[in-house]
KOLLUMKE-341213 format. One record per residue (C-alpha): z, y, x; residue number from 1; chain. Coordinates in nm, 4 decimals. Layout:
<pts>
         z         y         x   nr  kette
         Z         Y         X  NUM      A
...
</pts>
This chain:
<pts>
         z         y         x   nr  kette
    8.1890    7.2816   12.4422    1      A
    8.4092    7.0864   12.1996    2      A
    8.7212    7.2009   12.3850    3      A
    8.6121    7.5633   12.3545    4      A
    8.5497    7.5213   11.9811    5      A
    8.8920    7.3614   11.9356    6      A
    9.0430    7.6517   12.1309    7      A
    8.8755    7.9084   11.9053    8      A
    8.9660    7.7185   11.5879    9      A
    9.3274    7.6946   11.6993   10      A
    9.3469    8.0707   11.7566   11      A
    9.1808    8.1508   11.4235   12      A
    9.4025    7.9089   11.2304   13      A
    9.7119    8.0467   11.4050   14      A
    9.6433    8.4063   11.3049   15      A
    9.5278    8.3020   10.9582   16      A
    9.8453    8.1017   10.8877   17      A
   10.0582    8.3793   11.0414   18      A
    9.9027    8.6230   10.7951   19      A
    9.9453    8.4012   10.4896   20      A
   10.3063    8.3227   10.5778   21      A
   10.3751    8.6954   10.5713   22      A
   10.2048    8.7121   10.2325   23      A
   10.4124    8.4211   10.1000   24      A
   10.7308    8.6190   10.1651   25      A
   11.0338    8.6098   10.3937   26      A
   11.2725    8.3221   10.3494   27      A
   11.4783    8.1226   10.5960   28      A
   11.3459    7.7732   10.6681   29      A
   11.6739    7.6160   10.5558   30      A
   11.6504    7.8033   10.2245   31      A
   11.2995    7.6936   10.1260   32      A
   11.2675    7.5516    9.7785   33      A
   11.1113    7.2078    9.7325   34      A
   10.7888    7.3719    9.6158   35      A
   10.7730    7.6023    9.9213   36      A
   10.8476    7.3074   10.1487   37      A
   10.5651    7.0995   10.0001   38      A
   10.3191    7.3883   10.0317   39      A
   10.4204    7.4415   10.3965   40      A
   10.3670    7.0725   10.4800   41      A
   10.0268    7.0674   10.3102   42      A
    9.9158    7.3814   10.4937   43      A
   10.0242    7.2275   10.8255   44      A
    9.8331    6.9043   10.7550   45      A
    9.5158    7.0885   10.6540   46      A
    9.5393    7.3112   10.9604   47      A
    9.5561    7.0077   11.1913   48      A
    9.2490    6.8527   11.0267   49      A
    9.0515    7.1778   11.0607   50      A
    9.1407    7.2088   11.4289   51      A
    9.0686    6.8479   11.5254   52      A
    8.7561    6.7827   11.3153   53      A
    8.5045    7.0164   11.4799   54      A
    8.2207    6.8763   11.2662   55      A
    8.3869    6.9993   10.9476   56      A
    8.2844    7.3547   10.8492   57      A
    8.5642    7.5960   10.9286   58      A
    8.5570    7.7494   10.5822   59      A
    8.6273    7.4063   10.4283   60      A
    8.9740    7.4294   10.5771   61      A
    9.0419    7.7916   10.4901   62      A
    8.9614    7.7504   10.1203   63      A
    9.2287    7.4850   10.0431   64      A
    9.4874    7.6755   10.2468   65      A
    9.4076    7.9978   10.0614   66      A
    9.4236    7.8057    9.7321   67      A
    9.7723    7.6741    9.8132   68      A
    9.8903    8.0240    9.9030   69      A
    9.7505    8.1642    9.5782   70      A
    9.9264    7.8924    9.3770   71      A
   10.2523    7.9583    9.5632   72      A
   10.2342    8.3335    9.4952   73      A
   10.1509    8.2816    9.1276   74      A
   10.4390    8.0364    9.0894   75      A
   10.6732    8.2812    9.2625   76      A
   10.5813    8.5620    9.0230   77      A
   10.6009    8.3291    8.7230   78      A
   10.9457    8.2135    8.8364   79      A
   11.0632    8.5747    8.8423   80      A
   10.9757    8.6050    8.4733   81      A
   11.0926    8.2640    8.3557   82      A
   11.4379    8.1262    8.4324   83      A
   11.3377    7.7896    8.2876   84      A
   11.0387    7.7632    8.5226   85      A
   11.2558    7.8776    8.8148   86      A
   11.5055    7.6004    8.7486   87      A
   11.2226    7.3507    8.7046   88      A
   11.0593    7.4415    9.0364   89      A
   11.3581    7.5328    9.2534   90      A
   11.6315    7.3345    9.0800   91      A
   11.9764    7.4552    8.9713   92      A
   12.3067    7.4817    9.1578   93      A
   12.5263    7.1786    9.0919   94      A
   12.9065    7.1693    9.1020   95      A
   13.0124    6.8651    9.3081   96      A
   13.3846    6.9454    9.3369   97      A
   13.5871    7.1251    9.0713   98      A
   13.9572    7.2058    9.1157   99      A
   13.9816    6.9533    9.3981  100      A
   13.8265    6.6739    9.1902  101      A
   13.4927    6.5122    9.2781  102      A
   13.2386    6.5037    8.9966  103      A
   13.1061    6.1528    9.0484  104      A
   12.8291    6.1823    8.7907  105      A
   12.6785    6.4882    8.9589  106      A
   12.7160    6.3267    9.3014  107      A
   12.5220    6.0209    9.1850  108      A
   12.2599    6.2293    9.0029  109      A
   12.1836    6.4193    9.3237  110      A
   12.2084    6.1066    9.5416  111      A
   12.4842    6.2778    9.7374  112      A
   12.7396    6.0458    9.8932  113      A
   13.0974    6.1151    9.9972  114      A
   13.0127    6.1112   10.3673  115      A
   12.7589    6.3918   10.3137  116      A
   13.0158    6.5938   10.1221  117      A
   13.2925    6.5515   10.3799  118      A
   13.0559    6.6314   10.6670  119      A
   12.9453    6.9607   10.5112  120      A
   13.3062    7.0489   10.4312  121      A
   13.4048    6.9858   10.7947  122      A
   13.1210    7.2129   10.9075  123      A
   13.2949    7.4867   10.7098  124      A
   13.6339    7.4014   10.8670  125      A
   13.7596    7.2478   10.5436  126      A
   13.9340    6.9191   10.6213  127      A
   14.1242    6.8558   10.2994  128      A
   13.9291    6.7976    9.9808  129      A
   14.2349    6.8912    9.7767  130      A
   14.2082    7.2488    9.9108  131      A
   13.8670    7.2999    9.7485  132      A
   13.8483    7.4966    9.4246  133      A
   13.4701    7.4608    9.3904  134      A
   13.1971    7.3024    9.6025  135      A
   12.8487    7.3892    9.4795  136      A
   12.5278    7.2266    9.5981  137      A
   12.2657    7.5018    9.6089  138      A
   11.8945    7.4382    9.5377  139      A
   11.8268    7.4771    9.9132  140      A
   12.0629    7.1863    9.9886  141      A
   12.3326    7.4137   10.1292  142      A
   12.6895    7.3557   10.0168  143      A
   12.8841    7.6637    9.9028  144      A
   13.2620    7.6182    9.9167  145      A
   13.5408    7.8204    9.7609  146      A
   13.8972    7.7317    9.8523  147      A
   14.1911    7.7431    9.6151  148      A
   14.3579    8.0877    9.6195  149      A
   14.6712    7.9623    9.7941  150      A
   14.4584    7.8043   10.0698  151      A
   14.2387    8.1047   10.1443  152      A
   14.2994    8.3002   10.4634  153      A
   14.4296    8.6480   10.3766  154      A
   14.2232    8.9439   10.4909  155      A
   14.3571    9.2181   10.7187  156      A
   14.3499    9.4544   10.4211  157      A
   14.5678    9.2160   10.2182  158      A
   14.8105    9.1901   10.5103  159      A
   14.8194    9.5666   10.5484  160      A
   14.6935    9.5488   10.9069  161      A
   14.4736    9.8340   11.0180  162      A
   14.1654    9.7151   11.2103  163      A
   14.0726    9.8694   11.5441  164      A
   13.7262   10.0205   11.5289  165      A
   13.5312    9.9402   11.8476  166      A
   13.1773    9.9307   11.7140  167      A
   12.9612    9.6348   11.6241  168      A
   12.9970    9.4428   11.9518  169      A
   13.3147    9.3136   12.1230  170      A
   13.4422    9.5558   12.3834  171      A
   13.5275    9.4118   12.7302  172      A
   13.8749    9.5102   12.8487  173      A
   13.9086    9.2881   13.1578  174      A
   13.6220    9.1446   13.3603  175      A
   13.7022    8.9134   13.6519  176      A
   14.0576    9.0440   13.6753  177      A
   13.9568    9.4126   13.6723  178      A
   14.0642    9.6379   13.3848  179      A
   13.7997    9.8512   13.2129  180      A
   14.0052   10.1683   13.1731  181      A
   13.7236   10.3570   12.9992  182      A
   13.7127   10.0908   12.7262  183      A
   14.0898   10.0971   12.6928  184      A
   14.0712   10.4733   12.6415  185      A
   13.8006   10.4201   12.3797  186      A
   14.0390   10.2170   12.1616  187      A
   14.3326   10.4479   12.2377  188      A
   14.5414   10.1951   12.4321  189      A
   14.6999   10.1748   12.7782  190      A
   14.7347    9.9173   13.0558  191      A
   15.0945    9.8635   12.9464  192      A
   14.9747    9.7593   12.6006  193      A
   14.7046    9.5378   12.7483  194      A
   14.9485    9.3632   12.9805  195      A
   15.1769    9.2825   12.6890  196      A
   14.8807    9.1378   12.5020  197      A
   14.7581    8.9088   12.7789  198      A
   15.1113    8.7772   12.8354  199      A
   15.0876    8.6211   12.4890  200      A
   14.8018    8.4098   12.6260  201      A
   14.9959    8.2987   12.9347  202      A
   14.8744    8.5538   13.1898  203      A
   15.1322    8.7504   13.3880  204      A
   14.8878    8.9730   13.5782  205      A
   14.5445    9.1170   13.5124  206      A
   14.3996    8.9250   13.8073  207      A
   14.4716    8.5973   13.6265  208      A
   14.2256    8.6880   13.3481  209      A
   13.8580    8.6011   13.3854  210      A
   13.7521    8.7850   13.0728  211      A
   13.9228    8.9728   12.7903  212      A
   13.7567    9.1527   12.4977  213      A
   13.8485    9.3028   12.1625  214      A
   13.6270    9.2895   11.8530  215      A
   13.5885    9.5346   11.5667  216      A
   13.8738    9.3696   11.3730  217      A
   14.1194    9.4163   11.6607  218      A
   14.1211    9.0483   11.7580  219      A
   14.1581    8.9744   12.1280  220      A
   13.9711    8.7065   12.3186  221      A
   14.1288    8.6060   12.6512  222      A
   13.9821    8.3576   12.8990  223      A
   14.2131    8.2776   13.1912  224      A
   14.0911    8.1916   13.5365  225      A
   14.1189    7.8291   13.6386  226      A
   14.4294    7.7726   13.8541  227      A
   14.3450    7.6861   14.2135  228      A
</pts>
């Protein structure tokens, strides 16, 4: 009987929390504020107690969860009206690197060490701290990085290169050594053009290519077959 009650409580709590999470709003887990994170942990802890303690009235668990959700919603609306409250609850963005120079005071204030900074820069393919114009620690803990103008990769528009429009998804041109002529026609190119392109990647014949595709920016991806 206890197992059946736990089963029912689990289902009810699941749908109840699913509903209140929709009410709380859509936000990525990695972008939760500290306040949202605390509320989520408390709701999870209360839910576990309600499920496991079958002697506790079910409503005794729903009331505190509903109270937390109400507080979260009220704080969210209040934060929309008050910038000061928003900064107090969510925190403010902090500049950790400015013009390639580390701001030691801000690093220490946020208990952010150099290893953390370099790791997040590497995750963004930035390997030289001197290339960074600004590195900003967002309230979510994410690091936003802007490179110095001379270190930024130029766009196709800046280079005057016209992109090839193939739709949202990459378009296969060669699959297991076989050319997709219908896709070539879709981008207005020929086998002669394609052969010249794959030669840049070290393939002399189509049969040497395992897979080749072109994305919406006109960039080719070529995967050669393993030599036997």
